[in-house]
N, C-alpha and C positions, 0 to 999 in steps of 0.2 A: 447486327449485331447488336451487342450489348450498350445502352449507354450507364457506362460507369456512374454517372451523377443520378440516374434512377435509382441504379444497383442499390450504391447506399444509402439512398430516402426508401427504399425497401427494405434493405436488412435490420435499418433502425424499428422501422414501424412494426415489421415480424419479430423483430429480437423483444421489444417493449411491449407489445401487442397492444401497443396506441397510436394512434395521431399524432394527438396531444404532446404529450412525452419524447415522441420523436422530432416533430415540430418545435419544443424548446430546445431540445440538445444539439438540432442542427441551425439555428438561429434562423429556422424557415416562418412561414404564418402556415397553419393548419389547413389552407387550402391550397397552399403549394405542394403542400404534401400529398396532399388529395390526389392532387393534377399530377404528381409526378407517378405515382403509384398508377395511376390510371393511363398514364402515357406508356409505363412500359408495359403494363398489360396486354395493351393494344399492339405494342411491337413486337414479343412474344407470341402474343393469341391465343394467351389462355387467362384463367382467373387465379391470382396468386395468390389474393385474403378474401377471408368471409370475414361477415361481420354478423353480428347478432346481441343478443341482450347481453351477454356475458363480456364482451367486447371484441379482439381481433382475431383473426387464427389463420398462419397458412394455410392455403390448401396442399394436397399430395403435390400438388407442381411446386408451390411456393415453399413446402420445405426443400425440395429439393435443390431448387435455387438458393434456397438461402446455404443448405452445407457447402454450395461452389462458391458463393459471394465472396467470404471472405479469403480467398485462395485468388480468386481473380483480382479481386482490388487490390492483396497483399503485392501481386505479382503485377501489376500494372502502377504500381505507388515504386516498384524496386526497377523496372526497365525504365521508369523517369530519371530515377537518381542514376544508370549506369550508363543512360544517354548523357547527362548534364556531368558528368564526373569524367565521360570518355571526352567531352569536349573541353574540358578544363573550365567548367560553369560549376564546380557543385563537385562534393566530398562526400563517401558517405556518410551518412548520420546515423543515428540512435538516437530515439524521444522516449524519455524516462520520465514517467510521473512517481514522487516520490513524495512518503508523508516526511512531517517534520524531523523527530527525531531519525530518521531513518538517512535523510539528507545530511544530517550533522554526522552521523556515528558510522555508515559504512561505505558512503558515495565518495569521498575522499581519498580510500584505501582502493576502492573499486576502481575510483576514475584511473589512477597511478597506475592499475594493473591492466586498463583496456589500452593504455598510451603504449604501453608497451609493447603490447601483442598487434597494435595497429595504431603505428602511429597519425595514418593518417586517417581517424575515425573523428569526428563530430560527435560529443555528446551535449545534447540538448536536454536539459533538465527542468522539467516543473515542480515547486514543492506546492503540492497539491492530497487534498483529504480524499483517503482510498475510497470513497463510492463515487465521487466527483474523478478519480482517474479513472478509474472502470467508463463513466460513461464516457471520456474523451479518449479510450482507447478504441470502444467499437463506436465512436464515431472518426476513425481513424487520424484524430490527433496525437496522440503518444501512441509508441509502439510496448511498451510494456506499462503496467501498473505497478507497485508496490501496496502488500495490504497486513492489516494485524489481523490474527485469530486468537481465538481461545477456545478452551472446551466448554467455557461457561457461555459464550457470545461464539457460534461458529458463523462466518460470515458464509452467507448460503452462494453458492455456486451459480452463478446468471447465465441463461443460455447466450451459446456462441462465446463462452469465457471457462480456459483452463487455470486451475491454481495449482502452483510450483512451487516447494518447500525451498525458501532457503536458507533459515536458521531457526532457534529457536534462542529468544532474547530473556535470559532468569532477569528478576527482581533481585536488587542489591539495597541492603540498605545505608539509609543515609541518617548523618547525626553530627550533632557540633561538633568540634575536636576535642572539648573539654567533657563532651560527657563521659558518664562513669565507663561505658562502655566500648570509649573509641580505639583505644587500643587491644579489645582484643581480637583475636583469627578469626571467630567466628561466633554467629550470635543464633541462638534456639528462636525463631517468631513468639513461642511460650512466653519469654521472658519479656518483651514487651508488651502486655496485657497492660501494666497501668501508665504508659505511655501518651501524651499528647499525639495524635495524628495528622499529618499532612500529607493530602492525597489528591488527586485528579476530583475532577467536579464529579459527584457523587450522582448516576442519572441523567451524564451529559452523553455525548456523543462516543467518547474515548470509551474502550471495555477496559483500560487500567484500573478504575476505579472497582470496578466489578470485580477483578482477579484481586485486588488488595484485600477487601470485605471477603470474598470467600474463604481468603488465607488466613484471615483472623477468625473465622470462626472455625474454621478447620482444627486450630491452634486453641480452640477456645472460650475466643474471647469476644468482645465487640468495641473495636476501635471507639477510641473517644474523640472524635473529629474537629480540629481546631481550626482549619484552613481545607477549603476543597477548592481546588484552582489547576485550570487546565496548563499550568507553564511551569515547566519543571525548572526552569533557573530561581523561578519564583520559590520553588517548594526550599531547595537547596539556601538558599538566604534567609528561608524563616526555620530552617534545622541548623544553621549557622548562629540564629536568634538564641535559639534554645526554646522556642516555640513547640517544637514537636520531634516525630522521627517520621520518615517517612520512605516508602520503599518506591525505587524507580528503576528506568530498563536500562540495562546494561548500554541501549544505541543512546541514550542519554548524557553520558559520562561522558562524553568527549571533552567537557570544557568542566572538572571541578576546582569548585570553591577550593582556596588554601585553607579557611577554618573549618571544612568539613569532614568527616570519617566517610569513608566506604568501606562496608562489610558485608564481605558473604552470607548467607543465611546458613545452617546449617543442614543438611537431609537435603530432600528434592524439594528447591526453592519454587514457587510461582514463578510462572514464567508466561511472555507471548510467543507465540508464532508467528513468525514471517516467511511470508510468501508474496511471491511473486504473480500476476496475473497476466496470461497471454491469449488473445487469439485462438478459439480452436482450430486447427488445419491450417495456421500459418506457418511455412518454413522459414526461417530468415534467421543466418546465423551470426550476425551483429546483437539479435536478441536471446540466442545460447550464449555469445560472448561474455554478456551484461550479466547474465545469471551466474553462470561460473567466476567472474569478477567477484560480485555480491556473496558469495557464494566462500570465498576467499578473504575478505576481506572481513566477514565475521568471525573465521576461525584464527583471522590475527590478533583479535579485539583482546587488550587484557581483562581482567575481573578483580573484582573485590579488593584484595591490599596491591597486588601488582598496580592497579591504579596510581599507586602514592609513586611509582618511580617514572610517571610518566606526564603526573599534574601538575 
């Protein structure tokens, strides 16, 4: 009989190709991780991992076990939840890892939808950066992670992970309410060449600054960046003060200041791709419900001038 604790450790090592990285994610020491793998190999009677100068690689037997591990671990977790629910000791739970703008922009609507479909469902949310969310999901601390992708910086698909498209997140123009363009129904990006610019930290971990820079260059100019800071409420505040203009994702417009105008860009605006990350081979109806609820919430989002009615 496979020990699920040992199987979890093996899966982390096999996916990350590293004992030390697996130890960090699982919260174990590296010797403990090595012992877990050795005990699992002894239990099944075959070598599961090969070690060489290039790192750690699953053997053919290890590859087979890795393809089965997600389903086995997920089935065990769901069996435990079902037993607890039958005994009245627990509720069906889905654990979501959400980055900040998705937590503010999509999760409220998605949660209302989920509660309408499944009043008994418990939704646990952790606000967490995309890469960390995938780590937590692979370690079975989350059921679903949410990530930001773009054609400029595509997020590679990690072993054992599948990406599922949720929505496009177009960028919208933010200007002070007394800006000359504030009452325009739309603005062409090329018209903003002479403006000061506010944007997320250039060269930081957020892909949004790269999307903005590329869009400006495609429009024929290099933006005059007055402030680079990874905080959209702060960028709104500086726009309201007349320091510059900004492009912000539609997901970050859940709380709009009264002293700014949000204006759609003409043509095809730059956008982020919002995706869910799930474990390969996992069958979990609750995760499917979450994905559909997030998509429905995205379809219901107001954009551009429609925000004036809800701000």
